[in-house]
PyMOL commands that place a pseudoatom at each C-alpha (Angstrom):
pseudoatom trace, name=CA, resn=MET, resi=1, chain=A, elem=C, hetatm=0, pos=[-19.115, -49.881, -11.380]
pseudoatom trace, name=CA, resn=LYS, resi=2, chain=A, elem=C, hetatm=0, pos=[-21.330, -50.212, -14.387]
pseudoatom trace, name=CA, resn=MET, resi=3, chain=A, elem=C, hetatm=0, pos=[-23.800, -53.076, -14.223]
pseudoatom trace, name=CA, resn=GLY, resi=4, chain=A, elem=C, hetatm=0, pos=[-22.639, -56.109, -16.182]
pseudoatom trace, name=CA, resn=ALA, resi=5, chain=A, elem=C, hetatm=0, pos=[-19.192, -54.674, -16.836]
pseudoatom trace, name=CA, resn=MET, resi=6, chain=A, elem=C, hetatm=0, pos=[-16.147, -56.893, -16.460]
pseudoatom trace, name=CA, resn=ASN, resi=7, chain=A, elem=C, hetatm=0, pos=[-13.843, -55.571, -13.743]
pseudoatom trace, name=CA, resn=ASN, resi=8, chain=A, elem=C, hetatm=0, pos=[-10.084, -55.727, -13.917]
pseudoatom trace, name=CA, resn=THR, resi=9, chain=A, elem=C, hetatm=0, pos=[-7.319, -54.486, -11.656]
pseudoatom trace, name=CA, resn=ILE, resi=10, chain=A, elem=C, hetatm=0, pos=[-4.188, -52.886, -13.031]
pseudoatom trace, name=CA, resn=SER, resi=11, chain=A, elem=C, hetatm=0, pos=[-1.160, -51.305, -11.410]
pseudoatom trace, name=CA, resn=LEU, resi=12, chain=A, elem=C, hetatm=0, pos=[-0.430, -47.694, -12.259]
pseudoatom trace, name=CA, resn=GLY, resi=13, chain=A, elem=C, hetatm=0, pos=[2.874, -47.839, -10.409]
pseudoatom trace, name=CA, resn=LYS, resi=14, chain=A, elem=C, hetatm=0, pos=[4.335, -45.125, -8.238]
pseudoatom trace, name=CA, resn=PRO, resi=15, chain=A, elem=C, hetatm=0, pos=[2.739, -41.660, -8.180]
pseudoatom trace, name=CA, resn=ILE, resi=16, chain=A, elem=C, hetatm=0, pos=[5.251, -39.067, -9.379]
pseudoatom trace, name=CA, resn=THR, resi=17, chain=A, elem=C, hetatm=0, pos=[5.135, -35.627, -7.774]
pseudoatom trace, name=CA, resn=ALA, resi=18, chain=A, elem=C, hetatm=0, pos=[8.679, -34.381, -8.478]
pseudoatom trace, name=CA, resn=PRO, resi=19, chain=A, elem=C, hetatm=0, pos=[8.242, -31.318, -10.738]
pseudoatom trace, name=CA, resn=CYS, resi=20, chain=A, elem=C, hetatm=0, pos=[11.156, -32.206, -13.043]
pseudoatom trace, name=CA, resn=LEU, resi=21, chain=A, elem=C, hetatm=0, pos=[9.666, -35.656, -13.765]
pseudoatom trace, name=CA, resn=ILE, resi=22, chain=A, elem=C, hetatm=0, pos=[6.088, -34.532, -14.556]
pseudoatom trace, name=CA, resn=PRO, resi=23, chain=A, elem=C, hetatm=0, pos=[7.220, -31.908, -15.938]
pseudoatom trace, name=CA, resn=VAL, resi=24, chain=A, elem=C, hetatm=0, pos=[5.867, -28.810, -14.244]
pseudoatom trace, name=CA, resn=GLU, resi=25, chain=A, elem=C, hetatm=0, pos=[7.777, -25.561, -13.807]
pseudoatom trace, name=CA, resn=HIS, resi=26, chain=A, elem=C, hetatm=0, pos=[7.583, -25.112, -10.073]
pseudoatom trace, name=CA, resn=LYS, resi=27, chain=A, elem=C, hetatm=0, pos=[10.313, -24.043, -7.686]
pseudoatom trace, name=CA, resn=ALA, resi=28, chain=A, elem=C, hetatm=0, pos=[8.559, -22.787, -4.522]
pseudoatom trace, name=CA, resn=THR, resi=29, chain=A, elem=C, hetatm=0, pos=[8.414, -26.159, -2.728]
pseudoatom trace, name=CA, resn=PRO, resi=30, chain=A, elem=C, hetatm=0, pos=[9.730, -29.658, -3.464]
pseudoatom trace, name=CA, resn=ASN, resi=31, chain=A, elem=C, hetatm=0, pos=[6.393, -30.626, -5.081]
pseudoatom trace, name=CA, resn=CYS, resi=32, chain=A, elem=C, hetatm=0, pos=[3.617, -28.774, -6.880]
pseudoatom trace, name=CA, resn=ILE, resi=33, chain=A, elem=C, hetatm=0, pos=[0.797, -29.563, -4.454]
pseudoatom trace, name=CA, resn=ASN, resi=34, chain=A, elem=C, hetatm=0, pos=[-2.254, -27.300, -4.260]
pseudoatom trace, name=CA, resn=GLN, resi=35, chain=A, elem=C, hetatm=0, pos=[-0.302, -24.450, -5.854]
pseudoatom trace, name=CA, resn=PRO, resi=36, chain=A, elem=C, hetatm=0, pos=[-1.881, -21.359, -7.433]
pseudoatom trace, name=CA, resn=PHE, resi=37, chain=A, elem=C, hetatm=0, pos=[-2.181, -21.172, -11.207]
pseudoatom trace, name=CA, resn=MET, resi=38, chain=A, elem=C, hetatm=0, pos=[-3.601, -17.880, -12.506]
pseudoatom trace, name=CA, resn=ILE, resi=39, chain=A, elem=C, hetatm=0, pos=[-6.113, -18.091, -15.367]
pseudoatom trace, name=CA, resn=ASN, resi=40, chain=A, elem=C, hetatm=0, pos=[-7.787, -14.893, -16.594]
pseudoatom trace, name=CA, resn=GLY, resi=41, chain=A, elem=C, hetatm=0, pos=[-7.256, -13.225, -13.216]
pseudoatom trace, name=CA, resn=GLU, resi=42, chain=A, elem=C, hetatm=0, pos=[-8.666, -16.157, -11.218]
pseudoatom trace, name=CA, resn=CYS, resi=43, chain=A, elem=C, hetatm=0, pos=[-6.612, -18.442, -9.002]
pseudoatom trace, name=CA, resn=TYR, resi=44, chain=A, elem=C, hetatm=0, pos=[-6.958, -22.226, -9.293]
pseudoatom trace, name=CA, resn=LYS, resi=45, chain=A, elem=C, hetatm=0, pos=[-5.137, -24.527, -6.872]
pseudoatom trace, name=CA, resn=VAL, resi=46, chain=A, elem=C, hetatm=0, pos=[-3.414, -27.263, -8.891]
pseudoatom trace, name=CA, resn=THR, resi=47, chain=A, elem=C, hetatm=0, pos=[-1.610, -30.404, -7.791]
pseudoatom trace, name=CA, resn=ALA, resi=48, chain=A, elem=C, hetatm=0, pos=[0.765, -31.780, -10.429]
pseudoatom trace, name=CA, resn=ILE, resi=49, chain=A, elem=C, hetatm=0, pos=[1.010, -35.573, -10.495]
pseudoatom trace, name=CA, resn=SER, resi=50, chain=A, elem=C, hetatm=0, pos=[1.936, -38.285, -12.960]
pseudoatom trace, name=CA, resn=LEU, resi=51, chain=A, elem=C, hetatm=0, pos=[0.918, -41.933, -13.113]
pseudoatom trace, name=CA, resn=GLY, resi=52, chain=A, elem=C, hetatm=0, pos=[2.352, -42.416, -16.584]
pseudoatom trace, name=CA, resn=SER, resi=53, chain=A, elem=C, hetatm=0, pos=[1.325, -39.066, -18.037]
pseudoatom trace, name=CA, resn=PRO, resi=54, chain=A, elem=C, hetatm=0, pos=[1.279, -35.498, -16.644]
pseudoatom trace, name=CA, resn=HIS, resi=55, chain=A, elem=C, hetatm=0, pos=[-1.886, -34.405, -14.849]
pseudoatom trace, name=CA, resn=GLY, resi=56, chain=A, elem=C, hetatm=0, pos=[-3.040, -31.385, -12.938]
pseudoatom trace, name=CA, resn=ALA, resi=57, chain=A, elem=C, hetatm=0, pos=[-5.649, -32.126, -10.260]
pseudoatom trace, name=CA, resn=VAL, resi=58, chain=A, elem=C, hetatm=0, pos=[-8.061, -29.358, -9.229]
pseudoatom trace, name=CA, resn=PHE, resi=59, chain=A, elem=C, hetatm=0, pos=[-10.669, -29.636, -6.453]
pseudoatom trace, name=CA, resn=VAL, resi=60, chain=A, elem=C, hetatm=0, pos=[-14.005, -27.974, -7.198]
pseudoatom trace, name=CA, resn=ASP, resi=61, chain=A, elem=C, hetatm=0, pos=[-17.327, -27.740, -5.386]
pseudoatom trace, name=CA, resn=ASP, resi=62, chain=A, elem=C, hetatm=0, pos=[-19.367, -29.087, -8.323]
pseudoatom trace, name=CA, resn=VAL, resi=63, chain=A, elem=C, hetatm=0, pos=[-17.751, -30.848, -11.301]
pseudoatom trace, name=CA, resn=ASP, resi=64, chain=A, elem=C, hetatm=0, pos=[-20.975, -30.618, -13.294]
pseudoatom trace, name=CA, resn=SER, resi=65, chain=A, elem=C, hetatm=0, pos=[-20.847, -26.800, -13.261]
pseudoatom trace, name=CA, resn=ILE, resi=66, chain=A, elem=C, hetatm=0, pos=[-17.261, -26.610, -14.599]
pseudoatom trace, name=CA, resn=ASP, resi=67, chain=A, elem=C, hetatm=0, pos=[-16.622, -25.687, -18.237]
pseudoatom trace, name=CA, resn=VAL, resi=68, chain=A, elem=C, hetatm=0, pos=[-14.191, -28.584, -18.615]
pseudoatom trace, name=CA, resn=HIS, resi=69, chain=A, elem=C, hetatm=0, pos=[-13.204, -27.707, -22.185]
pseudoatom trace, name=CA, resn=MET, resi=70, chain=A, elem=C, hetatm=0, pos=[-12.443, -24.038, -21.551]
pseudoatom trace, name=CA, resn=LEU, resi=71, chain=A, elem=C, hetatm=0, pos=[-10.836, -24.312, -18.112]
pseudoatom trace, name=CA, resn=GLY, resi=72, chain=A, elem=C, hetatm=0, pos=[-9.123, -27.632, -18.815]
pseudoatom trace, name=CA, resn=SER, resi=73, chain=A, elem=C, hetatm=0, pos=[-7.514, -26.364, -22.004]
pseudoatom trace, name=CA, resn=LEU, resi=74, chain=A, elem=C, hetatm=0, pos=[-6.286, -23.178, -20.293]
pseudoatom trace, name=CA, resn=LEU, resi=75, chain=A, elem=C, hetatm=0, pos=[-4.843, -25.013, -17.284]
pseudoatom trace, name=CA, resn=GLY, resi=76, chain=A, elem=C, hetatm=0, pos=[-3.466, -27.902, -19.369]
pseudoatom trace, name=CA, resn=SER, resi=77, chain=A, elem=C, hetatm=0, pos=[-1.577, -25.540, -21.652]
pseudoatom trace, name=CA, resn=HIS, resi=78, chain=A, elem=C, hetatm=0, pos=[-0.519, -23.153, -18.866]
pseudoatom trace, name=CA, resn=GLN, resi=79, chain=A, elem=C, hetatm=0, pos=[3.114, -22.014, -19.056]
pseudoatom trace, name=CA, resn=LEU, resi=80, chain=A, elem=C, hetatm=0, pos=[3.821, -23.935, -15.833]
pseudoatom trace, name=CA, resn=PHE, resi=81, chain=A, elem=C, hetatm=0, pos=[3.159, -27.180, -17.762]
pseudoatom trace, name=CA, resn=PRO, resi=82, chain=A, elem=C, hetatm=0, pos=[5.839, -26.771, -20.481]
pseudoatom trace, name=CA, resn=LYS, resi=83, chain=A, elem=C, hetatm=0, pos=[4.779, -29.957, -22.334]
pseudoatom trace, name=CA, resn=GLY, resi=84, chain=A, elem=C, hetatm=0, pos=[1.102, -29.691, -21.441]
pseudoatom trace, name=CA, resn=ALA, resi=85, chain=A, elem=C, hetatm=0, pos=[-0.963, -31.812, -19.073]
pseudoatom trace, name=CA, resn=SER, resi=86, chain=A, elem=C, hetatm=0, pos=[-4.349, -33.418, -18.727]
pseudoatom trace, name=CA, resn=ILE, resi=87, chain=A, elem=C, hetatm=0, pos=[-6.525, -31.767, -16.079]
pseudoatom trace, name=CA, resn=VAL, resi=88, chain=A, elem=C, hetatm=0, pos=[-8.789, -33.718, -13.746]
pseudoatom trace, name=CA, resn=PHE, resi=89, chain=A, elem=C, hetatm=0, pos=[-11.479, -31.805, -11.846]
pseudoatom trace, name=CA, resn=ILE, resi=90, chain=A, elem=C, hetatm=0, pos=[-12.425, -33.446, -8.538]
pseudoatom trace, name=CA, resn=GLN, resi=91, chain=A, elem=C, hetatm=0, pos=[-15.510, -33.114, -6.349]
pseudoatom trace, name=CA, resn=ILE, resi=92, chain=A, elem=C, hetatm=0, pos=[-15.470, -34.840, -2.955]
pseudoatom trace, name=CA, resn=LEU, resi=93, chain=A, elem=C, hetatm=0, pos=[-18.816, -36.628, -2.439]
pseudoatom trace, name=CA, resn=ASP, resi=94, chain=A, elem=C, hetatm=0, pos=[-18.257, -38.194, 0.990]
pseudoatom trace, name=CA, resn=LYS, resi=95, chain=A, elem=C, hetatm=0, pos=[-15.452, -39.592, 3.148]
pseudoatom trace, name=CA, resn=ALA, resi=96, chain=A, elem=C, hetatm=0, pos=[-14.688, -42.404, 0.668]
pseudoatom trace, name=CA, resn=SER, resi=97, chain=A, elem=C, hetatm=0, pos=[-16.023, -41.217, -2.713]
pseudoatom trace, name=CA, resn=LEU, resi=98, chain=A, elem=C, hetatm=0, pos=[-15.398, -38.580, -5.322]
pseudoatom trace, name=CA, resn=LYS, resi=99, chain=A, elem=C, hetatm=0, pos=[-16.607, -37.612, -8.771]
pseudoatom trace, name=CA, resn=ALA, resi=100, chain=A, elem=C, hetatm=0, pos=[-14.195, -36.440, -11.456]
pseudoatom trace, name=CA, resn=ARG, resi=101, chain=A, elem=C, hetatm=0, pos=[-14.240, -35.025, -14.972]
pseudoatom trace, name=CA, resn=LEU, resi=102, chain=A, elem=C, hetatm=0, pos=[-11.289, -35.001, -17.319]
pseudoatom trace, name=CA, resn=TRP, resi=103, chain=A, elem=C, hetatm=0, pos=[-9.876, -32.674, -19.907]
pseudoatom trace, name=CA, resn=GLN, resi=104, chain=A, elem=C, hetatm=0, pos=[-7.489, -34.933, -21.838]
pseudoatom trace, name=CA, resn=ARG, resi=105, chain=A, elem=C, hetatm=0, pos=[-4.379, -33.271, -23.226]
pseudoatom trace, name=CA, resn=ASN, resi=106, chain=A, elem=C, hetatm=0, pos=[-4.615, -32.792, -27.015]
pseudoatom trace, name=CA, resn=GLU, resi=107, chain=A, elem=C, hetatm=0, pos=[-8.109, -34.375, -27.124]
pseudoatom trace, name=CA, resn=GLY, resi=108, chain=A, elem=C, hetatm=0, pos=[-10.624, -32.396, -25.058]
pseudoatom trace, name=CA, resn=GLU, resi=109, chain=A, elem=C, hetatm=0, pos=[-13.103, -33.764, -22.546]
pseudoatom trace, name=CA, resn=ALA, resi=110, chain=A, elem=C, hetatm=0, pos=[-12.921, -37.537, -22.104]
pseudoatom trace, name=CA, resn=ALA, resi=111, chain=A, elem=C, hetatm=0, pos=[-15.002, -39.926, -19.993]
pseudoatom trace, name=CA, resn=PHE, resi=112, chain=A, elem=C, hetatm=0, pos=[-11.953, -41.288, -18.179]
pseudoatom trace, name=CA, resn=THR, resi=113, chain=A, elem=C, hetatm=0, pos=[-8.461, -42.701, -18.373]
pseudoatom trace, name=CA, resn=PRO, resi=114, chain=A, elem=C, hetatm=0, pos=[-6.984, -45.029, -15.753]
pseudoatom trace, name=CA, resn=GLU, resi=115, chain=A, elem=C, hetatm=0, pos=[-4.270, -42.436, -15.073]
pseudoatom trace, name=CA, resn=ALA, resi=116, chain=A, elem=C, hetatm=0, pos=[-6.817, -39.647, -14.491]
pseudoatom trace, name=CA, resn=ALA, resi=117, chain=A, elem=C, hetatm=0, pos=[-8.921, -41.780, -12.135]
pseudoatom trace, name=CA, resn=GLY, resi=118, chain=A, elem=C, hetatm=0, pos=[-5.724, -42.730, -10.299]
pseudoatom trace, name=CA, resn=ALA, resi=119, chain=A, elem=C, hetatm=0, pos=[-4.545, -39.119, -10.143]
pseudoatom trace, name=CA, resn=ALA, resi=120, chain=A, elem=C, hetatm=0, pos=[-7.915, -38.023, -8.732]
pseudoatom trace, name=CA, resn=GLY, resi=121, chain=A, elem=C, hetatm=0, pos=[-7.903, -40.745, -6.070]
pseudoatom trace, name=CA, resn=VAL, resi=122, chain=A, elem=C, hetatm=0, pos=[-4.275, -40.314, -5.023]
pseudoatom trace, name=CA, resn=THR, resi=123, chain=A, elem=C, hetatm=0, pos=[-4.532, -36.524, -4.889]
pseudoatom trace, name=CA, resn=ALA, resi=124, chain=A, elem=C, hetatm=0, pos=[-7.634, -36.755, -2.680]
pseudoatom trace, name=CA, resn=MET, resi=125, chain=A, elem=C, hetatm=0, pos=[-5.791, -39.130, -0.333]
pseudoatom trace, name=CA, resn=MET, resi=126, chain=A, elem=C, hetatm=0, pos=[-2.564, -37.087, -0.416]
pseudoatom trace, name=CA, resn=MET, resi=127, chain=A, elem=C, hetatm=0, pos=[-4.462, -33.896, 0.466]
pseudoatom trace, name=CA, resn=GLN, resi=128, chain=A, elem=C, hetatm=0, pos=[-6.343, -35.814, 3.208]
pseudoatom trace, name=CA, resn=LYS, resi=129, chain=A, elem=C, hetatm=0, pos=[-9.724, -35.070, 1.669]
pseudoatom trace, name=CA, resn=ILE, resi=130, chain=A, elem=C, hetatm=0, pos=[-10.290, -38.842, 1.638]
pseudoatom trace, name=CA, resn=LEU, resi=131, chain=A, elem=C, hetatm=0, pos=[-9.043, -40.608, 4.768]
pseudoatom trace, name=CA, resn=THR, resi=132, chain=A, elem=C, hetatm=0, pos=[-9.265, -44.207, 3.549]
pseudoatom trace, name=CA, resn=LYS, resi=133, chain=A, elem=C, hetatm=0, pos=[-6.676, -46.273, 1.653]
pseudoatom trace, name=CA, resn=THR, resi=134, chain=A, elem=C, hetatm=0, pos=[-9.183, -46.921, -1.125]
pseudoatom trace, name=CA, resn=VAL, resi=135, chain=A, elem=C, hetatm=0, pos=[-11.392, -44.332, -2.790]
pseudoatom trace, name=CA, resn=ASN, resi=136, chain=A, elem=C, hetatm=0, pos=[-14.405, -44.775, -5.069]
pseudoatom trace, name=CA, resn=VAL, resi=137, chain=A, elem=C, hetatm=0, pos=[-13.946, -42.620, -8.169]
pseudoatom trace, name=CA, resn=SER, resi=138, chain=A, elem=C, hetatm=0, pos=[-16.946, -41.897, -10.387]
pseudoatom trace, name=CA, resn=MET, resi=139, chain=A, elem=C, hetatm=0, pos=[-15.888, -40.892, -13.914]
pseudoatom trace, name=CA, resn=GLY, resi=140, chain=A, elem=C, hetatm=0, pos=[-18.097, -40.931, -16.964]
pseudoatom trace, name=CA, resn=GLU, resi=141, chain=A, elem=C, hetatm=0, pos=[-20.709, -43.594, -16.326]
pseudoatom trace, name=CA, resn=ASN, resi=142, chain=A, elem=C, hetatm=0, pos=[-18.359, -45.873, -14.398]
pseudoatom trace, name=CA, resn=MET, resi=143, chain=A, elem=C, hetatm=0, pos=[-17.145, -46.348, -10.854]
pseudoatom trace, name=CA, resn=PHE, resi=144, chain=A, elem=C, hetatm=0, pos=[-13.543, -47.296, -10.120]
pseudoatom trace, name=CA, resn=GLN, resi=145, chain=A, elem=C, hetatm=0, pos=[-11.755, -48.158, -6.917]
pseudoatom trace, name=CA, resn=VAL, resi=146, chain=A, elem=C, hetatm=0, pos=[-8.352, -46.548, -6.544]
pseudoatom trace, name=CA, resn=ALA, resi=147, chain=A, elem=C, hetatm=0, pos=[-6.075, -48.053, -3.898]
pseudoatom trace, name=CA, resn=TRP, resi=148, chain=A, elem=C, hetatm=0, pos=[-2.765, -46.496, -2.877]
pseudoatom trace, name=CA, resn=ASP, resi=149, chain=A, elem=C, hetatm=0, pos=[-0.432, -48.798, -0.977]
pseudoatom trace, name=CA, resn=ILE, resi=150, chain=A, elem=C, hetatm=0, pos=[1.734, -46.116, 0.607]
pseudoatom trace, name=CA, resn=GLU, resi=151, chain=A, elem=C, hetatm=0, pos=[4.294, -48.582, 2.006]
pseudoatom trace, name=CA, resn=ALA, resi=152, chain=A, elem=C, hetatm=0, pos=[4.914, -50.127, -1.424]
pseudoatom trace, name=CA, resn=ASP, resi=153, chain=A, elem=C, hetatm=0, pos=[4.225, -46.748, -3.121]
pseudoatom trace, name=CA, resn=GLU, resi=154, chain=A, elem=C, hetatm=0, pos=[1.979, -48.407, -5.696]
pseudoatom trace, name=CA, resn=VAL, resi=155, chain=A, elem=C, hetatm=0, pos=[-1.393, -47.325, -7.048]
pseudoatom trace, name=CA, resn=ARG, resi=156, chain=A, elem=C, hetatm=0, pos=[-3.915, -49.889, -8.296]
pseudoatom trace, name=CA, resn=ILE, resi=157, chain=A, elem=C, hetatm=0, pos=[-7.219, -49.252, -10.017]
pseudoatom trace, name=CA, resn=THR, resi=158, chain=A, elem=C, hetatm=0, pos=[-10.118, -51.699, -10.267]
pseudoatom trace, name=CA, resn=GLY, resi=159, chain=A, elem=C, hetatm=0, pos=[-13.074, -51.245, -12.569]
pseudoatom trace, name=CA, resn=PRO, resi=160, chain=A, elem=C, hetatm=0, pos=[-14.347, -51.754, -16.096]
pseudoatom trace, name=CA, resn=LEU, resi=161, chain=A, elem=C, hetatm=0, pos=[-10.970, -51.136, -17.733]
for i in range(1, 161): cmd.bond("trace and resi %d" % i, "trace and resi %d" % (i + 1))
show_as sticks, trace
zoom trace
């Protein structure tokens, strides 16, 4: 978390992965998790998730080397997202932390949104890349804690919101 910043906790509710509710055009499995999206002949594995707005989550080796504007706009407007989606690029840092960058639908690169930080954290936990119930998410110049209470199916985020 940023030094001197006031921290708040908010509920983002239940993570939505049902394709018809996101919406994402996907019929191969019940959910669109780590599924191939083709962009200019290259395959990107995308997980579609919503915590209030549609997101595609993509794991990368180094978020700082990604052309967020170019790749985010192509993935976010891909035909499989009929109404568009924000794209969050995720780099796993260690067993409890990740770094993410966001291409915000209709806006371009953004420092963060609570939904994007939540989508990054939940996707990392869902894909078992983070094995804790709380994940530290670095976005922009801030650190957030994303907690997913699986029994209650509720996601909470704490940070300088």
